[in-house]
C-alpha positions in Angstrom: 81.4 160.2 24.6 84.5 158.0 25.1 84.7 154.7 26.9 86.0 154.5 30.5 88.0 151.8 32.3 86.8 151.4 35.8 87.6 149.6 39.1 87.4 146.0 37.9 90.7 146.6 36.0 92.6 147.7 39.1 95.2 145.0 39.8 94.2 143.0 36.7 95.6 145.0 33.7 94.5 142.4 31.1 95.6 143.7 27.8 93.1 142.0 25.5 91.4 145.3 25.0 94.7 146.9 23.8 94.9 144.3 21.0 91.5 145.2 19.5 91.7 149.0 19.8 91.9 150.5 16.3 93.2 153.8 17.4 95.7 152.8 20.1 94.0 154.7 22.9 94.5 152.2 25.8 97.6 152.5 27.8 100.0 151.6 29.3 100.6 148.6 27.1 102.7 145.7 28.4 105.7 146.9 26.4 105.7 150.4 27.9 107.8 151.2 31.0 104.8 152.6 32.9 103.0 149.2 32.8 104.7 147.6 35.8 103.9 150.6 38.1 100.4 151.3 36.8 97.5 149.9 38.9 95.2 149.6 35.8 94.9 150.5 32.1 93.4 153.8 30.9 91.5 155.0 27.9 92.5 158.3 26.3 89.3 160.3 26.1 90.7 162.5 23.3 91.7 159.6 21.1 88.8 157.1 21.8 86.5 156.9 18.8 83.8 155.2 20.9 83.8 152.0 18.7 83.1 149.7 21.7 85.4 146.9 20.5 87.2 146.9 23.8 84.1 146.3 25.9 83.5 142.7 24.9 87.3 141.9 25.1 87.6 142.9 28.7 87.5 139.6 30.8 86.6 141.5 34.0 83.9 143.8 32.4 85.7 147.0 33.4 85.0 149.1 30.3 81.9 151.2 29.9 80.6 153.9 27.6 80.9 157.0 29.8 77.1 157.5 29.9 76.7 153.9 31.2 79.4 154.0 33.9 77.9 153.0 37.3 77.6 155.8 39.8 80.1 154.3 42.2 82.8 154.4 39.5 82.2 158.0 38.2 85.6 159.0 39.6 87.2 156.8 36.9 86.3 159.3 34.2 88.7 161.8 35.7 91.3 159.0 36.5 91.4 158.0 32.9 91.8 161.6 31.7 94.4 162.4 34.3 96.6 159.5 33.1 96.9 161.4 29.8 97.5 164.7 31.5 
């Protein structure tokens, strides 16, 4: 199962997680045009290899393995997937 970025990222968009991702599955990055308008960062569930490197890098503790995502943030599974359409 992929990792999911949840509510603590909203309004934060710290890109430390982007730098450690070995498969470039976290977007938008700071150099992408969508970055300014995005409320948060998103993990591509089809690209994520479930390595977990991003979890410890997130300063606001917004990244979870999907199976450990708190119940109140379950809607973020769909939000992450929708970003990649």
